[in-house]
Backbone as XML, in Angstrom:
<?xml version="1.0"?>
<chain id="A" units="angstrom">
  <residue number="1" name="MET">
    <atom name="N" x="-54.545" y="-12.169" z="15.655"/>
    <atom name="CA" x="-54.484" y="-12.530" z="14.187"/>
    <atom name="C" x="-54.401" y="-13.531" z="13.205"/>
  </residue>
  <residue number="2" name="GLY">
    <atom name="N" x="-55.645" y="-13.995" z="12.658"/>
    <atom name="CA" x="-55.353" y="-15.604" z="12.048"/>
    <atom name="C" x="-54.565" y="-14.690" z="10.191"/>
  </residue>
  <residue number="3" name="LEU">
    <atom name="N" x="-53.788" y="-15.635" z="9.968"/>
    <atom name="CA" x="-53.264" y="-16.018" z="8.673"/>
    <atom name="C" x="-54.282" y="-17.208" z="7.464"/>
  </residue>
  <residue number="4" name="VAL">
    <atom name="N" x="-54.117" y="-16.759" z="6.179"/>
    <atom name="CA" x="-54.874" y="-17.333" z="5.558"/>
    <atom name="C" x="-53.919" y="-17.483" z="4.141"/>
  </residue>
  <residue number="5" name="ARG">
    <atom name="N" x="-54.068" y="-18.323" z="3.081"/>
    <atom name="CA" x="-53.364" y="-19.283" z="1.992"/>
    <atom name="C" x="-54.741" y="-18.761" z="1.275"/>
  </residue>
  <residue number="6" name="LEU">
    <atom name="N" x="-53.642" y="-17.523" z="0.448"/>
    <atom name="CA" x="-55.086" y="-17.534" z="-1.131"/>
    <atom name="C" x="-53.850" y="-18.746" z="-2.407"/>
  </residue>
  <residue number="7" name="ALA">
    <atom name="N" x="-54.712" y="-19.199" z="-2.781"/>
    <atom name="CA" x="-53.290" y="-20.879" z="-4.241"/>
    <atom name="C" x="-54.022" y="-20.134" z="-5.080"/>
  </residue>
  <residue number="8" name="ILE">
    <atom name="N" x="-53.473" y="-20.781" z="-6.192"/>
    <atom name="CA" x="-54.341" y="-20.791" z="-7.411"/>
    <atom name="C" x="-54.415" y="-21.898" z="-7.691"/>
  </residue>
  <residue number="9" name="ASP">
    <atom name="N" x="-55.716" y="-22.703" z="-7.624"/>
    <atom name="CA" x="-56.123" y="-23.993" z="-8.015"/>
    <atom name="C" x="-55.966" y="-24.764" z="-9.137"/>
  </residue>
  <residue number="10" name="TYR">
    <atom name="N" x="-55.188" y="-25.499" z="-9.847"/>
    <atom name="CA" x="-54.779" y="-25.495" z="-10.997"/>
    <atom name="C" x="-55.748" y="-26.398" z="-11.313"/>
  </residue>
  <residue number="11" name="GLU">
    <atom name="N" x="-56.302" y="-27.513" z="-10.363"/>
    <atom name="CA" x="-57.654" y="-28.108" z="-11.109"/>
    <atom name="C" x="-58.524" y="-27.502" z="-11.529"/>
  </residue>
  <residue number="12" name="ASN">
    <atom name="N" x="-59.304" y="-26.137" z="-11.279"/>
    <atom name="CA" x="-60.121" y="-25.581" z="-12.152"/>
    <atom name="C" x="-59.981" y="-25.212" z="-13.369"/>
  </residue>
  <residue number="13" name="PRO">
    <atom name="N" x="-60.714" y="-25.646" z="-14.046"/>
    <atom name="CA" x="-60.785" y="-26.142" z="-15.816"/>
    <atom name="C" x="-60.987" y="-24.585" z="-16.455"/>
  </residue>
  <residue number="14" name="SER">
    <atom name="N" x="-61.316" y="-23.469" z="-15.811"/>
    <atom name="CA" x="-62.319" y="-22.129" z="-15.796"/>
    <atom name="C" x="-61.574" y="-21.632" z="-16.737"/>
  </residue>
  <residue number="15" name="ARG">
    <atom name="N" x="-61.370" y="-20.841" z="-17.463"/>
    <atom name="CA" x="-60.405" y="-19.433" z="-17.896"/>
    <atom name="C" x="-61.058" y="-18.105" z="-17.879"/>
  </residue>
  <residue number="16" name="ASP">
    <atom name="N" x="-62.728" y="-18.377" z="-17.525"/>
    <atom name="CA" x="-63.462" y="-16.967" z="-17.267"/>
    <atom name="C" x="-63.560" y="-16.118" z="-16.647"/>
  </residue>
  <residue number="17" name="TRP">
    <atom name="N" x="-62.835" y="-17.234" z="-15.249"/>
    <atom name="CA" x="-62.912" y="-15.638" z="-14.501"/>
    <atom name="C" x="-61.181" y="-15.302" z="-14.617"/>
  </residue>
  <residue number="18" name="TRP">
    <atom name="N" x="-60.020" y="-15.961" z="-15.022"/>
    <atom name="CA" x="-59.174" y="-14.823" z="-15.499"/>
    <atom name="C" x="-58.976" y="-13.945" z="-16.322"/>
  </residue>
  <residue number="19" name="ASP">
    <atom name="N" x="-59.729" y="-14.841" z="-17.862"/>
    <atom name="CA" x="-60.461" y="-13.853" z="-18.326"/>
    <atom name="C" x="-61.245" y="-12.544" z="-18.037"/>
  </residue>
  <residue number="20" name="GLY">
    <atom name="N" x="-62.139" y="-12.733" z="-17.117"/>
    <atom name="CA" x="-62.855" y="-11.531" z="-16.915"/>
    <atom name="C" x="-62.354" y="-10.895" z="-15.925"/>
  </residue>
  <residue number="21" name="GLY">
    <atom name="N" x="-61.318" y="-10.583" z="-15.125"/>
    <atom name="CA" x="-61.012" y="-9.416" z="-14.698"/>
    <atom name="C" x="-60.134" y="-10.003" z="-13.419"/>
  </residue>
  <residue number="22" name="GLY">
    <atom name="N" x="-60.497" y="-11.778" z="-13.667"/>
    <atom name="CA" x="-59.018" y="-12.447" z="-12.495"/>
    <atom name="C" x="-57.414" y="-12.761" z="-12.286"/>
  </residue>
  <residue number="23" name="ARG">
    <atom name="N" x="-57.616" y="-12.072" z="-13.551"/>
    <atom name="CA" x="-55.830" y="-12.220" z="-14.138"/>
    <atom name="C" x="-55.110" y="-10.519" z="-13.273"/>
  </residue>
  <residue number="24" name="GLU">
    <atom name="N" x="-55.807" y="-9.339" z="-13.870"/>
    <atom name="CA" x="-55.811" y="-7.934" z="-12.879"/>
    <atom name="C" x="-55.712" y="-8.161" z="-11.326"/>
  </residue>
  <residue number="25" name="LEU">
    <atom name="N" x="-56.929" y="-8.970" z="-10.718"/>
    <atom name="CA" x="-57.049" y="-9.160" z="-9.035"/>
    <atom name="C" x="-56.227" y="-9.943" z="-9.064"/>
  </residue>
  <residue number="26" name="TRP">
    <atom name="N" x="-55.528" y="-10.865" z="-8.956"/>
    <atom name="CA" x="-54.611" y="-11.401" z="-8.659"/>
    <atom name="C" x="-53.152" y="-11.537" z="-8.943"/>
  </residue>
  <residue number="27" name="ASP">
    <atom name="N" x="-53.585" y="-10.620" z="-9.848"/>
    <atom name="CA" x="-51.703" y="-10.424" z="-9.992"/>
    <atom name="C" x="-51.825" y="-8.395" z="-8.776"/>
  </residue>
  <residue number="28" name="GLY">
    <atom name="N" x="-53.211" y="-8.185" z="-8.524"/>
    <atom name="CA" x="-52.878" y="-7.231" z="-7.549"/>
    <atom name="C" x="-52.532" y="-7.399" z="-6.006"/>
  </residue>
  <residue number="29" name="ILE">
    <atom name="N" x="-52.836" y="-8.488" z="-5.927"/>
    <atom name="CA" x="-52.756" y="-9.116" z="-4.235"/>
    <atom name="C" x="-51.164" y="-9.924" z="-4.711"/>
  </residue>
  <residue number="30" name="THR">
    <atom name="N" x="-50.289" y="-10.281" z="-5.455"/>
    <atom name="CA" x="-49.134" y="-11.037" z="-5.472"/>
    <atom name="C" x="-48.251" y="-9.829" z="-6.181"/>
  </residue>
  <residue number="31" name="GLU">
    <atom name="N" x="-48.689" y="-8.904" z="-6.569"/>
    <atom name="CA" x="-47.610" y="-7.428" z="-6.706"/>
    <atom name="C" x="-47.404" y="-8.133" z="-7.304"/>
  </residue>
  <residue number="32" name="GLY">
    <atom name="N" x="-47.866" y="-8.858" z="-9.181"/>
    <atom name="CA" x="-47.242" y="-9.010" z="-9.812"/>
    <atom name="C" x="-46.492" y="-9.468" z="-10.310"/>
  </residue>
  <residue number="33" name="MET">
    <atom name="N" x="-46.049" y="-10.679" z="-9.398"/>
    <atom name="CA" x="-44.519" y="-11.294" z="-8.961"/>
    <atom name="C" x="-44.600" y="-12.916" z="-9.538"/>
  </residue>
  <residue number="34" name="GLY">
    <atom name="N" x="-46.041" y="-12.840" z="-10.134"/>
    <atom name="CA" x="-45.899" y="-14.844" z="-10.725"/>
    <atom name="C" x="-46.432" y="-15.419" z="-9.632"/>
  </residue>
  <residue number="35" name="GLU">
    <atom name="N" x="-46.986" y="-15.181" z="-8.486"/>
    <atom name="CA" x="-47.061" y="-16.188" z="-8.026"/>
    <atom name="C" x="-47.955" y="-16.919" z="-7.797"/>
  </residue>
  <residue number="36" name="SER">
    <atom name="N" x="-47.874" y="-17.956" z="-7.181"/>
    <atom name="CA" x="-49.122" y="-19.072" z="-7.371"/>
    <atom name="C" x="-49.789" y="-19.195" z="-5.979"/>
  </residue>
  <residue number="37" name="SER">
    <atom name="N" x="-49.274" y="-18.390" z="-4.581"/>
    <atom name="CA" x="-50.038" y="-18.374" z="-3.916"/>
    <atom name="C" x="-48.945" y="-16.930" z="-2.586"/>
  </residue>
  <residue number="38" name="VAL">
    <atom name="N" x="-50.118" y="-16.131" z="-1.966"/>
    <atom name="CA" x="-49.911" y="-15.825" z="-0.997"/>
    <atom name="C" x="-50.546" y="-16.204" z="0.202"/>
  </residue>
  <residue number="39" name="ILE">
    <atom name="N" x="-50.020" y="-15.160" z="1.030"/>
    <atom name="CA" x="-50.119" y="-15.050" z="2.758"/>
    <atom name="C" x="-50.705" y="-14.388" z="3.563"/>
  </residue>
  <residue number="40" name="LEU">
    <atom name="N" x="-51.616" y="-14.175" z="3.610"/>
    <atom name="CA" x="-52.386" y="-12.721" z="3.632"/>
    <atom name="C" x="-52.982" y="-13.185" z="5.657"/>
  </residue>
  <residue number="41" name="GLU">
    <atom name="N" x="-53.478" y="-11.831" z="5.739"/>
    <atom name="CA" x="-53.999" y="-11.503" z="7.108"/>
    <atom name="C" x="-55.650" y="-12.265" z="6.577"/>
  </residue>
  <residue number="42" name="ALA">
    <atom name="N" x="-56.072" y="-12.937" z="7.316"/>
    <atom name="CA" x="-57.231" y="-13.057" z="7.254"/>
    <atom name="C" x="-58.753" y="-12.012" z="6.827"/>
  </residue>
  <residue number="43" name="HIS">
    <atom name="N" x="-58.649" y="-10.774" z="7.468"/>
    <atom name="CA" x="-59.599" y="-10.118" z="6.651"/>
    <atom name="C" x="-59.607" y="-9.154" z="5.605"/>
  </residue>
  <residue number="44" name="VAL">
    <atom name="N" x="-57.665" y="-9.482" z="5.312"/>
    <atom name="CA" x="-57.471" y="-9.043" z="3.651"/>
    <atom name="C" x="-57.836" y="-9.820" z="3.083"/>
  </residue>
  <residue number="45" name="ALA">
    <atom name="N" x="-57.685" y="-11.367" z="3.209"/>
    <atom name="CA" x="-57.499" y="-12.347" z="1.971"/>
    <atom name="C" x="-59.586" y="-11.964" z="1.995"/>
  </residue>
  <residue number="46" name="ALA">
    <atom name="N" x="-60.570" y="-12.136" z="3.164"/>
    <atom name="CA" x="-61.976" y="-12.027" z="3.081"/>
    <atom name="C" x="-62.252" y="-11.302" z="2.302"/>
  </residue>
  <residue number="47" name="SER">
    <atom name="N" x="-61.547" y="-9.607" z="2.563"/>
    <atom name="CA" x="-61.605" y="-8.804" z="1.845"/>
    <atom name="C" x="-61.644" y="-9.226" z="0.389"/>
  </residue>
  <residue number="48" name="TRP">
    <atom name="N" x="-59.920" y="-9.175" z="-0.490"/>
    <atom name="CA" x="-59.889" y="-9.954" z="-1.327"/>
    <atom name="C" x="-61.099" y="-10.516" z="-2.193"/>
  </residue>
  <residue number="49" name="LEU">
    <atom name="N" x="-61.428" y="-12.092" z="-1.514"/>
    <atom name="CA" x="-62.452" y="-13.066" z="-1.366"/>
    <atom name="C" x="-63.279" y="-12.743" z="-2.312"/>
  </residue>
  <residue number="50" name="SER">
    <atom name="N" x="-63.857" y="-11.636" z="-1.398"/>
    <atom name="CA" x="-65.191" y="-10.752" z="-1.835"/>
    <atom name="C" x="-65.489" y="-9.902" z="-2.910"/>
  </residue>
  <residue number="51" name="GLU">
    <atom name="N" x="-64.471" y="-9.664" z="-3.135"/>
    <atom name="CA" x="-63.908" y="-9.199" z="-4.700"/>
    <atom name="C" x="-63.848" y="-10.006" z="-6.060"/>
  </residue>
  <residue number="52" name="ALA">
    <atom name="N" x="-63.220" y="-11.610" z="-5.601"/>
    <atom name="CA" x="-62.937" y="-12.021" z="-6.407"/>
    <atom name="C" x="-63.737" y="-12.812" z="-6.706"/>
  </residue>
  <residue number="53" name="GLU">
    <atom name="N" x="-65.614" y="-13.468" z="-6.046"/>
    <atom name="CA" x="-66.466" y="-13.924" z="-6.556"/>
    <atom name="C" x="-67.438" y="-13.194" z="-6.901"/>
  </residue>
  <residue number="54" name="ARG">
    <atom name="N" x="-67.235" y="-12.085" z="-7.744"/>
    <atom name="CA" x="-68.450" y="-10.941" z="-7.856"/>
    <atom name="C" x="-67.759" y="-11.035" z="-9.788"/>
  </residue>
  <residue number="55" name="LEU">
    <atom name="N" x="-66.539" y="-11.881" z="-10.027"/>
    <atom name="CA" x="-66.391" y="-12.134" z="-10.981"/>
    <atom name="C" x="-66.800" y="-13.176" z="-11.599"/>
  </residue>
  <residue number="56" name="PRO">
    <atom name="N" x="-67.140" y="-13.369" z="-13.050"/>
    <atom name="CA" x="-67.497" y="-14.374" z="-13.811"/>
    <atom name="C" x="-66.569" y="-15.139" z="-14.026"/>
  </residue>
  <residue number="57" name="GLY">
    <atom name="N" x="-67.362" y="-16.852" z="-13.849"/>
    <atom name="CA" x="-66.685" y="-18.034" z="-13.939"/>
    <atom name="C" x="-66.126" y="-18.213" z="-12.729"/>
  </residue>
  <residue number="58" name="TRP">
    <atom name="N" x="-66.068" y="-17.948" z="-11.358"/>
    <atom name="CA" x="-66.144" y="-17.983" z="-9.807"/>
    <atom name="C" x="-66.351" y="-19.068" z="-9.644"/>
  </residue>
  <residue number="59" name="ASP">
    <atom name="N" x="-67.700" y="-19.566" z="-9.375"/>
    <atom name="CA" x="-68.419" y="-20.589" z="-9.272"/>
    <atom name="C" x="-68.753" y="-21.742" z="-10.312"/>
  </residue>
  <residue number="60" name="THR">
    <atom name="N" x="-68.007" y="-22.328" z="-11.421"/>
    <atom name="CA" x="-67.639" y="-23.022" z="-12.564"/>
    <atom name="C" x="-67.466" y="-23.803" z="-12.946"/>
  </residue>
  <residue number="61" name="GLY">
    <atom name="N" x="-66.395" y="-24.539" z="-11.764"/>
    <atom name="CA" x="-65.328" y="-25.789" z="-11.253"/>
    <atom name="C" x="-66.245" y="-27.084" z="-11.153"/>
  </residue>
  <residue number="62" name="HIS">
    <atom name="N" x="-65.627" y="-27.937" z="-10.848"/>
    <atom name="CA" x="-66.034" y="-28.562" z="-10.460"/>
    <atom name="C" x="-65.707" y="-28.845" z="-8.982"/>
  </residue>
  <residue number="63" name="GLU">
    <atom name="N" x="-66.738" y="-30.020" z="-8.172"/>
    <atom name="CA" x="-66.862" y="-30.395" z="-6.663"/>
    <atom name="C" x="-65.134" y="-30.022" z="-6.040"/>
  </residue>
  <residue number="64" name="TYR">
    <atom name="N" x="-64.688" y="-30.421" z="-6.692"/>
    <atom name="CA" x="-63.666" y="-30.577" z="-5.832"/>
    <atom name="C" x="-62.462" y="-29.826" z="-6.449"/>
  </residue>
  <residue number="65" name="ALA">
    <atom name="N" x="-63.056" y="-28.670" z="-6.961"/>
    <atom name="CA" x="-61.917" y="-27.290" z="-7.057"/>
    <atom name="C" x="-62.851" y="-26.325" z="-7.986"/>
  </residue>
  <residue number="66" name="PRO">
    <atom name="N" x="-63.960" y="-26.301" z="-7.163"/>
    <atom name="CA" x="-65.378" y="-25.213" z="-7.187"/>
    <atom name="C" x="-64.402" y="-23.696" z="-8.098"/>
  </residue>
  <residue number="67" name="HIS">
    <atom name="N" x="-63.548" y="-23.000" z="-7.137"/>
    <atom name="CA" x="-62.955" y="-21.750" z="-7.633"/>
    <atom name="C" x="-61.589" y="-22.084" z="-7.914"/>
  </residue>
  <residue number="68" name="PRO">
    <atom name="N" x="-61.326" y="-20.328" z="-9.217"/>
    <atom name="CA" x="-59.764" y="-20.390" z="-9.626"/>
    <atom name="C" x="-58.260" y="-20.576" z="-8.552"/>
  </residue>
  <residue number="69" name="ILE">
    <atom name="N" x="-59.528" y="-19.855" z="-7.121"/>
    <atom name="CA" x="-58.614" y="-19.668" z="-6.276"/>
    <atom name="C" x="-58.925" y="-20.500" z="-4.875"/>
  </residue>
  <residue number="70" name="ALA">
    <atom name="N" x="-57.883" y="-21.204" z="-4.231"/>
    <atom name="CA" x="-58.725" y="-21.742" z="-3.498"/>
    <atom name="C" x="-57.732" y="-21.146" z="-2.006"/>
  </residue>
  <residue number="71" name="SER">
    <atom name="N" x="-58.131" y="-21.618" z="-1.099"/>
    <atom name="CA" x="-58.159" y="-20.447" z="0.457"/>
    <atom name="C" x="-58.133" y="-21.381" z="2.008"/>
  </residue>
  <residue number="72" name="ARG">
    <atom name="N" x="-57.175" y="-21.260" z="2.568"/>
    <atom name="CA" x="-57.486" y="-22.608" z="3.332"/>
    <atom name="C" x="-56.555" y="-21.813" z="4.847"/>
  </residue>
  <residue number="73" name="GLU">
    <atom name="N" x="-56.920" y="-21.698" z="6.164"/>
    <atom name="CA" x="-56.426" y="-20.537" z="7.011"/>
    <atom name="C" x="-54.972" y="-21.731" z="7.311"/>
  </residue>
  <residue number="74" name="ILE">
    <atom name="N" x="-54.004" y="-20.592" z="8.231"/>
    <atom name="CA" x="-52.874" y="-21.388" z="8.468"/>
    <atom name="C" x="-53.112" y="-21.960" z="10.336"/>
  </residue>
  <residue number="75" name="GLY">
    <atom name="N" x="-52.802" y="-22.932" z="9.994"/>
    <atom name="CA" x="-52.219" y="-22.660" z="11.697"/>
    <atom name="C" x="-51.262" y="-22.472" z="12.722"/>
  </residue>
  <residue number="76" name="GLU">
    <atom name="N" x="-51.621" y="-21.735" z="13.421"/>
    <atom name="CA" x="-50.465" y="-20.802" z="14.668"/>
    <atom name="C" x="-49.349" y="-21.903" z="14.199"/>
  </residue>
  <residue number="77" name="ASP">
    <atom name="N" x="-49.155" y="-23.285" z="14.600"/>
    <atom name="CA" x="-47.975" y="-24.284" z="14.206"/>
    <atom name="C" x="-47.294" y="-24.528" z="13.051"/>
  </residue>
  <residue number="78" name="GLU">
    <atom name="N" x="-47.745" y="-23.414" z="11.967"/>
    <atom name="CA" x="-47.439" y="-23.873" z="11.069"/>
    <atom name="C" x="-46.405" y="-23.177" z="10.550"/>
  </residue>
  <residue number="79" name="GLU">
    <atom name="N" x="-44.869" y="-24.089" z="9.496"/>
    <atom name="CA" x="-43.693" y="-23.174" z="9.456"/>
    <atom name="C" x="-44.513" y="-22.178" z="8.203"/>
  </residue>
  <residue number="80" name="LEU">
    <atom name="N" x="-44.177" y="-21.179" z="8.008"/>
    <atom name="CA" x="-44.624" y="-19.640" z="6.402"/>
    <atom name="C" x="-43.595" y="-20.121" z="5.606"/>
  </residue>
  <residue number="81" name="ASP">
    <atom name="N" x="-44.070" y="-20.551" z="4.527"/>
    <atom name="CA" x="-42.878" y="-20.466" z="3.412"/>
    <atom name="C" x="-43.072" y="-20.055" z="2.796"/>
  </residue>
  <residue number="82" name="ASP">
    <atom name="N" x="-43.789" y="-18.508" z="2.163"/>
    <atom name="CA" x="-43.808" y="-17.749" z="1.623"/>
    <atom name="C" x="-43.257" y="-16.313" z="2.317"/>
  </residue>
</chain>
């Protein structure tokens, strides 16, 4: 069971994704708690990202911050702080 951290990428300047349904999608996965990151099982994160990619504005960021939400696998030896 791999884990993935999804986190708001504050360096992505686009508001299109957030205004086009992304806010509701993010609130759904974070349970509306105002979190800036969440740790999920890899298959759940992949499913969520698949939905997120369908919204307008997903690919409109800079090369260093292409998406409004960043994804990163969590190593087995990492401490979980979420």
